[in-house]
C-alpha positions as CSV (number, residue, x, y, z in Angstrom):
1,M,-35.1,11.3,-5.3
2,K,-34.0,8.0,-6.8
3,D,-31.8,9.9,-9.3
4,L,-30.2,11.9,-6.5
5,I,-29.4,8.6,-4.7
6,Y,-27.8,7.2,-7.9
7,I,-25.8,10.4,-8.5
8,G,-24.7,10.6,-4.9
9,S,-23.7,6.9,-4.7
10,G,-21.9,7.2,-8.0
11,G,-20.1,10.3,-6.9
12,A,-19.1,8.6,-3.6
13,M,-17.8,5.6,-5.5
14,C,-15.8,7.7,-7.9
15,F,-14.3,9.8,-5.0
16,T,-13.4,6.6,-3.2
17,G,-11.8,5.2,-6.3
18,I,-9.7,8.3,-6.8
19,L,-8.5,8.2,-3.2
20,Y,-7.7,4.5,-3.6
21,Y,-5.7,4.8,-6.8
22,T,-3.8,7.8,-5.5
23,N,-2.9,5.7,-2.5
24,D,-4.4,8.2,-0.1
25,P,-3.3,7.4,3.5
26,K,-6.6,8.7,4.9
27,L,-8.5,6.2,2.9
28,H,-6.4,3.3,4.1
29,R,-6.4,4.5,7.7
30,N,-10.2,5.1,7.8
31,I,-11.5,2.4,5.5
32,T,-9.0,-0.3,4.4
33,V,-7.6,-1.0,7.9
34,P,-10.9,-1.0,9.7
35,L,-12.4,-3.3,7.1
36,L,-9.6,-5.7,7.5
37,H,-9.8,-5.5,11.3
38,A,-13.5,-6.5,11.0
39,L,-12.2,-10.0,9.9
40,D,-10.5,-12.7,11.9
41,P,-6.7,-11.8,12.0
42,E,-5.7,-14.8,10.0
43,Q,-8.4,-14.2,7.4
44,S,-7.4,-10.6,7.0
45,H,-3.8,-11.7,6.6
46,R,-4.7,-14.1,3.8
47,L,-6.9,-11.4,2.2
48,S,-4.1,-8.9,2.2
49,I,-1.7,-11.5,0.7
50,W,-4.3,-12.2,-2.1
51,A,-4.6,-8.5,-2.8
52,M,-0.8,-8.1,-3.0
53,K,-0.4,-11.2,-5.1
54,H,-2.8,-9.8,-7.7
55,K,-1.3,-6.3,-7.5
56,L,-4.6,-4.7,-6.5
57,L,-2.9,-1.9,-4.6
58,P,-1.6,0.9,-6.7
59,R,2.2,1.4,-7.0
60,R,3.6,4.0,-4.6
61,R,3.6,7.3,-6.5
62,D,6.8,8.8,-5.1
63,T,10.3,7.3,-4.8
64,P,12.5,7.3,-1.6
65,D,14.9,10.3,-1.3
66,P,18.4,9.5,-2.6
67,S,19.7,10.1,0.9
68,L,18.0,6.9,2.1
69,R,19.8,4.7,-0.4
70,T,22.0,2.2,1.4
71,S,24.1,-0.9,1.0
72,I,24.1,-3.9,3.2
73,L,25.8,-7.2,2.6
74,G,26.8,-5.9,-0.8
75,L,23.1,-5.4,-1.7
76,Q,21.9,-2.0,-3.0
77,C,18.6,-0.9,-1.4
78,C,16.6,2.2,-2.2
79,S,15.7,2.5,1.5
80,P,16.8,0.9,4.7
81,I,13.2,-0.1,5.5
82,G,12.5,-3.7,4.7
83,L,9.7,-6.2,5.2
84,A,10.3,-8.8,7.8
85,A,9.7,-12.5,7.3
86,G,6.3,-13.8,8.5
87,Y,4.0,-11.8,6.2
88,D,4.6,-13.5,2.8
89,K,5.5,-16.9,4.1
90,D,5.4,-18.6,0.7
91,G,6.8,-15.9,-1.6
92,E,3.6,-15.5,-3.5
93,A,3.2,-11.7,-3.3
94,V,6.7,-10.3,-3.7
95,E,6.0,-8.1,-6.8
96,G,2.9,-6.6,-5.1
97,L,5.1,-5.8,-2.0
98,F,7.7,-4.1,-4.2
99,R,4.9,-1.6,-5.1
100,L,4.7,-0.4,-1.5
101,G,8.3,0.8,-1.7
102,F,10.2,-1.5,0.6
103,G,14.0,-1.4,0.3
104,F,14.1,-5.2,0.5
105,V,11.6,-8.0,1.1
106,E,12.1,-11.2,3.1
107,V,9.9,-14.2,2.6
108,G,9.3,-17.3,4.8
109,S,9.9,-18.9,7.1
110,V,10.0,-21.8,4.6
111,T,10.1,-25.5,5.7
112,P,11.3,-28.4,3.5
113,K,8.0,-30.2,3.5
114,P,4.6,-28.5,3.5
115,Q,3.1,-28.3,7.0
116,E,-0.1,-26.8,8.5
117,G,1.4,-25.2,11.5
118,N,-0.3,-25.1,14.9
119,P,-4.1,-25.4,15.4
120,K,-6.3,-22.3,14.9
121,P,-6.9,-19.8,16.3
122,R,-3.2,-19.0,16.3
123,V,-3.0,-15.3,15.7
124,F,-4.4,-12.5,17.9
125,R,-4.7,-8.8,17.2
126,L,-4.0,-6.6,20.3
127,S,-5.4,-3.4,18.9
128,E,-5.2,-1.4,22.1
129,D,-1.5,-2.1,22.2
130,E,-0.7,-2.0,18.5
131,A,0.6,-5.5,18.8
132,V,0.0,-9.1,17.6
133,I,0.6,-12.4,19.3
134,N,1.0,-15.4,16.9
135,R,1.7,-19.0,17.4
136,Y,1.5,-20.0,13.7
137,G,4.2,-22.6,14.1
138,F,5.9,-22.4,10.7
139,N,2.9,-23.0,8.5
140,S,4.5,-23.3,5.1
141,A,3.7,-24.5,1.6
142,G,7.2,-26.1,1.5
143,H,10.4,-25.6,-0.4
144,A,9.0,-26.8,-3.8
145,Q,6.1,-24.4,-3.8
146,V,8.2,-21.4,-2.7
147,Y,10.8,-22.3,-5.4
148,D,8.1,-22.3,-8.0
149,N,6.7,-18.9,-6.8
150,L,10.1,-17.2,-6.7
151,S,11.2,-18.7,-10.0
152,R,8.7,-16.4,-11.6
153,L,10.7,-13.3,-10.5
154,P,13.8,-12.0,-12.2
155,P,17.0,-13.6,-10.9
156,P,18.9,-12.1,-7.9
157,G,20.4,-8.8,-8.7
158,K,17.9,-8.0,-11.4
159,R,14.9,-7.4,-9.2
160,E,13.3,-4.1,-8.1
161,A,14.6,-4.8,-4.6
162,P,16.6,-7.6,-2.9
163,V,14.6,-10.6,-1.8
164,G,15.7,-12.6,1.3
165,I,14.6,-16.2,2.0
166,N,14.1,-17.1,5.6
167,L,14.6,-20.9,6.3
168,G,13.1,-23.0,9.0
169,K,12.8,-26.7,9.9
170,N,9.9,-29.0,9.9
171,K,8.3,-29.6,13.3
172,T,8.8,-33.4,13.2
173,T,12.2,-33.5,11.6
174,Q,14.8,-35.9,12.9
175,D,17.7,-34.0,11.4
176,H,17.4,-30.2,11.6
177,V,20.8,-29.6,10.0
178,A,19.6,-31.5,6.9
179,D,16.5,-29.4,6.8
180,Y,18.4,-26.2,6.6
181,K,21.0,-27.6,4.2
182,E,18.2,-28.7,1.9
183,G,16.8,-25.1,2.0
184,V,20.1,-23.7,1.0
185,R,20.6,-26.3,-1.8
186,L,17.2,-25.6,-3.4
187,L,16.6,-21.9,-2.7
188,A,20.0,-20.3,-2.6
189,P,20.0,-19.8,-6.4
190,L,16.8,-17.6,-6.0
191,A,17.9,-15.6,-2.9
192,D,19.6,-12.3,-2.7
193,Y,20.3,-13.3,0.9
194,L,19.4,-16.3,3.1
195,V,18.4,-16.3,6.8
196,I,18.7,-19.2,9.2
197,N,15.8,-18.8,11.6
198,V,16.6,-20.3,15.0
199,S,14.4,-18.0,17.1
200,S,10.7,-18.6,16.5
201,P,9.1,-19.4,19.8
202,N,6.4,-21.5,18.2
203,T,8.3,-24.6,17.0
204,P,9.4,-26.9,19.9
205,G,13.2,-27.0,20.4
206,L,14.0,-24.3,17.8
207,R,15.3,-21.7,20.1
208,G,17.6,-24.3,21.6
209,L,19.6,-24.1,18.3
210,Q,20.8,-20.7,19.4
211,A,23.0,-22.4,22.0
212,G,26.7,-22.3,21.2
213,G,27.4,-25.9,20.3
214,A,24.1,-26.6,18.5
215,L,24.5,-23.3,16.5
216,S,28.1,-24.1,15.6
217,E,27.1,-27.5,14.3
218,L,24.2,-26.1,12.3
219,L,26.3,-23.4,10.7
220,E,29.1,-25.8,9.8
221,G,26.6,-27.8,7.8
222,V,25.0,-24.8,6.2
223,Q,28.3,-23.2,5.2
224,A,29.4,-26.4,3.6
225,Q,26.3,-26.4,1.5
226,L,26.8,-22.8,0.6
227,Q,30.3,-23.6,-0.5
228,Q,28.9,-26.0,-3.0
229,Q,26.5,-23.3,-4.2
230,Q,29.4,-20.9,-4.7
231,Q,31.0,-23.4,-7.0
232,L,27.8,-23.3,-9.0
233,G,28.1,-19.6,-9.4
234,H,25.9,-17.9,-6.8
235,R,26.5,-17.7,-3.0
236,P,24.0,-15.4,-1.3
237,P,25.0,-13.7,2.0
238,L,24.0,-15.8,5.0
239,L,22.4,-14.3,8.2
240,V,21.1,-15.8,11.4
241,K,17.9,-14.5,13.0
242,I,18.0,-14.5,16.8
243,A,15.5,-13.9,19.6
244,P,15.2,-10.6,21.6
245,D,14.9,-12.6,24.9
246,L,18.6,-13.5,25.2
247,S,20.9,-12.3,28.0
248,E,24.1,-10.3,27.2
249,T,26.1,-13.5,28.0
250,E,24.1,-15.5,25.6
251,L,24.4,-12.8,22.9
252,S,28.1,-12.8,23.4
253,V,28.3,-16.6,22.8
254,I,26.1,-16.4,19.8
255,C,28.1,-13.5,18.2
256,K,31.3,-15.4,18.8
257,V,30.0,-18.4,17.0
258,L,28.7,-16.3,14.1
259,L,32.0,-14.6,13.7
260,E,34.0,-17.8,13.9
261,K,31.7,-19.5,11.3
262,K,32.0,-16.4,9.0
263,V,28.3,-15.7,8.9
264,D,27.6,-12.5,6.9
265,G,25.1,-10.8,9.2
266,I,22.5,-11.1,12.0
267,I,18.9,-10.2,12.3
268,V,17.9,-8.9,15.7
269,G,15.4,-10.1,16.5
270,N,12.2,-12.2,16.4
271,T,9.0,-12.0,18.5
272,T,9.3,-12.1,22.3
273,V,7.8,-14.6,24.7
274,S,7.8,-11.9,27.4
275,R,4.8,-9.8,28.2
276,P,5.8,-6.2,29.0
277,P,3.8,-4.6,31.8
278,G,0.9,-2.4,30.7
279,L,-0.6,-4.5,27.9
280,R,-4.3,-3.7,27.8
281,S,-5.8,-6.2,25.4
282,S,-7.7,-9.2,26.6
283,H,-5.5,-11.3,24.4
284,A,-2.3,-10.3,26.2
285,Q,-1.8,-13.6,27.8
286,E,-2.3,-15.8,24.8
287,V,0.6,-18.2,24.2
288,G,2.9,-17.3,21.3
289,G,5.3,-14.6,20.2
290,L,4.5,-10.9,20.8
291,S,5.3,-8.4,18.1
292,G,4.6,-4.8,17.6
293,K,4.9,-1.5,19.5
294,P,5.4,-3.1,23.0
295,L,8.5,-4.9,21.7
296,E,10.2,-1.8,20.4
297,D,12.5,-0.8,23.3
298,K,13.5,-4.4,24.1
299,A,14.4,-5.0,20.4
300,T,16.4,-1.8,20.1
301,S,18.3,-2.5,23.3
302,T,19.2,-6.0,21.9
303,V,20.4,-4.3,18.7
304,R,22.6,-2.0,20.7
305,T,24.1,-4.9,22.8
306,V,24.9,-6.9,19.7
307,A,26.5,-3.9,18.0
308,S,28.6,-3.2,21.1
309,I,29.8,-6.9,21.1
310,T,30.5,-7.2,17.4
311,K,32.0,-3.7,16.9
312,G,31.1,-3.4,13.3
313,R,32.3,-6.9,12.3
314,L,28.8,-8.2,11.7
315,P,26.2,-6.2,9.8
316,I,22.9,-6.0,11.8
317,I,19.3,-5.8,10.5
318,G,17.2,-4.4,13.3
319,C,13.6,-5.8,13.7
320,G,11.0,-5.5,16.3
321,G,8.3,-2.8,17.1
322,I,9.1,-0.3,14.4
323,S,6.0,1.7,13.6
324,D,7.4,5.2,12.7
325,G,10.5,7.1,11.7
326,E,11.6,7.5,15.3
327,G,11.6,3.8,15.8
328,A,13.6,3.1,12.6
329,Y,16.0,6.0,13.5
330,A,16.6,4.6,17.0
331,K,17.6,1.2,15.6
332,L,19.9,2.6,13.0
333,R,21.6,4.8,15.7
334,A,21.9,1.7,17.9
335,G,23.9,0.0,15.3
336,A,21.6,-1.6,12.7
337,S,22.5,-1.1,9.0
338,A,18.9,-1.6,8.0
339,V,15.6,-2.4,9.6
340,Q,12.5,-4.5,9.1
341,L,8.9,-4.2,10.0
342,Y,5.7,-6.2,9.7
343,T,3.2,-5.8,12.5
344,A,3.0,-2.0,12.1
345,L,1.4,-2.6,8.6
346,V,-1.5,-4.3,10.4
347,F,-2.3,-0.9,12.0
348,G,-0.7,1.6,9.7
349,G,-1.8,0.3,6.3
350,P,0.0,0.1,3.0
351,T,1.3,3.7,2.9
352,L,3.2,3.3,6.1
353,V,6.5,2.6,4.5
354,G,6.5,6.0,2.7
355,D,5.4,7.8,5.9
356,I,8.3,6.2,7.9
357,E,10.8,7.1,5.2
358,K,9.7,10.8,5.2
359,Q,9.9,10.9,9.0
360,L,13.4,9.2,9.0
361,L,14.6,11.7,6.4
362,Q,13.5,14.6,8.6
363,L,15.3,13.2,11.6
364,M,18.5,12.7,9.6
365,K,18.4,16.3,8.3
366,R,17.7,17.6,11.8
367,D,20.8,15.9,13.2
368,G,23.1,16.7,10.2
369,F,23.3,13.3,8.6
370,S,23.5,13.2,4.8
371,C,23.2,9.4,4.4
372,V,22.1,6.3,6.2
373,S,25.6,5.0,6.7
374,E,26.4,8.1,8.8
375,V,23.5,7.3,11.1
376,V,24.4,3.6,11.7
377,G,25.9,3.2,15.2
378,S,26.1,6.9,15.9
379,D,24.8,6.4,19.4
380,L,27.8,4.1,20.1
381,R,30.3,6.5,18.7
382,S,29.0,9.3,20.9
383,N,29.4,7.4,24.1
């Protein structure tokens, strides 16, 4: 009997190992994700970062279909599906994330000085709603540590996929413009693109920087610093990340400023402070930014509004609530040139990117699109 137990246990372990190293979606859905969900959300976040950092997950076995190749901001991506900022805040797991098959990876937000962020608990998993509420508050190892982490990668243009760096400000700073300029000065040489984050709801006063005058002043300083970087030989594209909670009038003002200041693109958008009706989780009223499935329609609507305002003059990366191919397709059709996700990984596991790409490809073929650029903004052209 003991021998049978040993044989059975060994067989089960071998079978599980085979499923793991073949990156079987069922294994991750039925074992990996539930195990992570048994932990505190922040603990599971850190554990997954540790696993990615040490490349414990096998490399994705297939490659994205050539029809999904796309170019945005002059950057060549194997897929329009990218990883949003907020997951790998300190740029410590980029090579592991490449193994999942993302078309591009964004790290951060990064603050000049290290800071702890807000008190714990500060992240809540809304499993019934496929959503997360966080009030991390820009917890960051700081510019110097992120510089050290990213310096271990090949230089921009030589990586498996483009890497964006999302910049924030310290909570107690007296000069927010100087914070962002310092991020540009130190980290621009390592960035395929840079993002100015003025839309996190968890840092006091940050969203106020989206207002026309404040945003204009900030971008003047940042662009002056980028001009100096260009003289040194590398000027990455500059994007601004905005909130999904803005009115059409506010979006019009912001887009006007971005165009006047010659910003290269816009990320639409961040987490929302609103709470859509119908949330079922007991955590639904926690303070912080809501991300995940309940944000999807709101985020897609904001993408569509920005695309209508800018009329192709400002490339858009759509972010918010994407969990499947339909969600990615909707944002592309609404005017996004590429999309990002993060929260969906919490519930879909590490094979989700490949699943979304396959679904997206099927939708493109169904509607007669041969490449991503044909999809972008197609809803606006048909109206």
